[in-house]
Phi, psi and omega in degrees: 000148175262152174280142180223135183242136178234159175270131174229171183294346183253359181125181179291145178231128178252128180230199180243150177223139173198137177051045173079013184228137173251140183236124175240121187248137169074026183287122184281131177251352180200171176217163180196165168259164184304126176057042172233166179282159182290150183231156183298139172290133183297152177297159181231155169286316175208129178252134178267099180262041176253001182264211179250154181289165166273135177260157176279148179303136183204185188304318184284355174286338185237344186226165168280116180265004178289353171231156179094203192291338179262000191305321185293307180293335171295313181289336181276318193253336189204038184299336181248015183263112176245097189266125177293164185304321187296348174283351181255146178194169176266003169240077184264030186276084182233163177227138163261128182237117177245125190229152162299142184301325184260024189295137174209122181056034181283143171298154190238137176240121180251120181252133177252112189290159173265198184128028172064024186064007188255317189213182182117167174198171184284352183249021179290153196304321183292330189229347194306312181230036181296134182253002177309313189281330172301321180291345174259013178077027181240142173274125186248128183236129174252122191258124173263155186204170183283147190234170176043224180301329182281343175255344190245353191311125177049040176060026175289349178050045182293328172299311178297321178298322174302315182297314181299314178299314183293322173297325173287328172301315184297319178300318183288331188235357184292337178299327176300335180259005179097010184266156176262111184297346178268003180225073181250121177248131176257149186220137179213157178231135180059235177303335175293318179291326173293323180292317179300320176299312178305318185291344183264000178284350173228183177257018183301328182246031182295327182267013182243306191265129181251352178191164184219138170241125181234120183253110180060055180174015179276150176105152180293130179289134182305150179300329179292341180241005189269187186287159174239166172285160176306319180298325181280326195256342193282305210298312184297320184286309184287330173294326172297316178306310185296313181303317182289334179277354177087019183256131179271335179231165179291330176295320176299318181301311188298337183265358181289160172301147182305321184294320178295317179296313181299316186289321177295320176295313182300312177296325180288325176300317177295326186276306182230013179294158176217175175304321186291330183266352180259020178209172184302152182244176179283118182248001181086349182235290178295308174246094186287334185198184182300131180305325176299324175292319176300319184289318177302316180287340182074023184269009179283169178290119183263096172227158178301151187222142158248128179239116184243155173223160173253158183282350172239043186294168174289128186046057189303321176304323186273320184302313180297314184297318178302314180296308183290329179297317173301318179295314182293319178300314178298318181299316181297330181266004183063035183265185182303144187287155177242121175258129186247146172226152177240122177262123188225037179257130175275108173299146182286146166129340177204185187279352183281145181266228186277070180295165175302118181090001176302325183292342181301317176307321189277325180288332178250341168071021178279052182301327180298342183266002187252152169278354187279147184274075179291146182238191186294327176298324176291317174305316181297316179290324177299315181303316179297311184294318178299317186296312180302315184291322174307311176305316181298315180298324184282319190236354183079016179208127184285353184278157179122174177063028177075011176284152174303143184296137177240101180287141174282164178290132183215181178299328182265336182244131175236007183280148178255156169284136178264119174253099181235357180076006182233255181283330180068219178085205185246156184220129189282165181302317181297321177292324178292317181296323175303309185298316179293318175296321176297313182293325180292319181275322184246315193254059183299137181274190186291344182277000000 
């Protein structure tokens, strides 16, 4: 690859260019102090965006994650990454931006990674430097944010605030990279999809986001598992975290070494953590109230949506119901359409079938980054899925360019598009439910 330098409103940026695609890695969009909101990153004379992004402190910053609870996704997403300490920080707000070399007013796709709100980064193998969308004339951005205790402390929703700040940075500056600030689609998988849903609970991004793709995480989280206000959710859990860290006061806790804070949070999560304390909470702004109330009122961001699930998804029985429920609700109200898909392709290489996150490889097409022996049938399915999403980013509708017609969920249609690498076509709710219940009871995935 050759080096290429462009002029931006923040200064010169140097990236890499090869075969009609430019890659800019690790561009900072914000900076912060511990448990504070993001602030603008200072202007630079020239920024070298040819290296690696900075990651938020997480389990693998302190431990070998190739064994234990994270082993599968370590082997899947970062099996060959040995990252030194300086790649981790409490200001991991960076972007990877991949563009066509001749991009001008191109539509923009912004991806928010998953990882249970605990781990992950913008450079992981399936999506980190994917060039598939640049080859479809789209500017692709992978957005980093704060995780675990650094992003969730006392329902401060620091990670979500990073995303809002980052998306506004993209709107303000993406034209410098050839993107159209009026055509931004956000996309997320797992906790990233849940984050996208969280960002749609208010109108904060009404002038920024024009569409959303949610993979294994669309739909309002039920109240029994959903977010709480700081007053309701914090004290038992967070006081235990501070006690375990050896801090008598909150001010002492904030000044402790990052490893001490992380380990206290991690150990307490294993001991008394719950779904409710391991995700963003109601903060009055980004998540203004219970999602169930927001959904009943219809006060969420009304933009077109693609909602996908895999046949061996995480909590498959729930994930599917949330996705189809969102589509049915929108259809009843005559709002922006929702297109649903079921991914049922077994990636080659191990005993797992269409596990949670299997569709990432096919949606981004970074097969060369994987140890799996993908073949021509995988390439064909990848091309189809990328093409549908590229259409959606361009026009707010996945159909066109000779692809098989994909109907959105409506009063007359409840079918999802089936991506199985075989017959494909459409699949009805009862068949989807059968696949999901079977996987839940018999064919358990790695989660």
